[in-house]
C-alpha positions, 0 to 999 in steps of 0.5 A: 244504787249507783253502779250497774251491779248495784242496780241488778242486785236491787232488781233481784231483791224486788223480784224482777228478772234480769232479762226484763231490765233494759239498759241504755245510755241516758240523755241527761246524767251526772258526771259523778254517777253511773246511774242516771235516775231522777233522784240520786237516792232512789230506792226502787227501780223505775219501770221501763228503760234503766238509764246509765252514764256509760262514760264513767267506766265503759267509755272505751267499749261504747263510745263508737256505738254511741257515736253512730247517727241515724234512726236505724243506727240508733235503734241497733246501737240501743239493743247492742248496748243493752246486750253488751251491758248484760254481758258486762254485768256478769263480770261485775257481779263476780268481782270479789266473789269467793268460791264459797259464794259461788257454791252458795248461789248454786245451792240456792238455785237448786233449792229454788228449782226443787232439785233437793226436793220438789215439795219445799221449793215453793216455800223456799221461793216465798221467803226473801232473797236474803233469807234464801242466801242465809239458808243456802249458806247454812246448807253448804256448811252442813254439807261440809261439816255434817248436821248439828244442833247449832246449824239447826238453831241458826236456821230457825233464827233466819225465819223466826228471829224471836224463836226460843229453842230448848234442849231437855237435859234428861234426853238431849235428843228431845227439843222444845221450840217456842214461836210467838205469834199464832200458827198459820199454814205459811209459818208451819210450812216455813218451819217444816222447810228448816226442819226437813233441811237442818234438823239432825236425824233421831232428834224430836222437835215439839213446837209451841205456838203463841203460848209458852209452856210453864217454867217454875221460877220464871215469872214471864212463863207462869202467866195465868191463861198464857201457859201451854200444857207440856 
């Protein structure tokens, strides 16, 4: 982490709300870094105040505030600095964003809030931020191009990278999904999330957990006591 925007994104990934972050000018800092952590390669945000070197990019904004003397002026300057940095943060985060990025963020927020459907919001919030963004991006693609088996396959891979999806040749609307590992309530809810979001209408999905169904000619799928009945 180095810049203000980098720190904010790391906080988001760790589940910390932006309003809980308090930014301030560090008393000791490197002239080459915007962050002023004890360790330059710090991976986690420290508790309490987030100290920064504001003279690298924001000297023209804060030099007069930081020059104030007296206890009252210093306390006021700290809160004013924090408020200003939260405002600057929005500009920082939006630099380089495309219109598609903005749409993806909006869709992700609506999924988190249950605007699409309330029952799935809890499951969606439980997955990682990276997975939420990827599913939101697929949701936007689906809105633009329509539902498809390709989008559904990609959504499955987001939450279940090891998944194998089969399409029955005699009936293209029937799908077989193999997921290694045992069936749990959490995994079942996550599968239901992507199935409700992305499985095209009129398609049937049958899921096999732990054991793969037998495929003649494929040795790995024909192990004794490890074959699911299809």
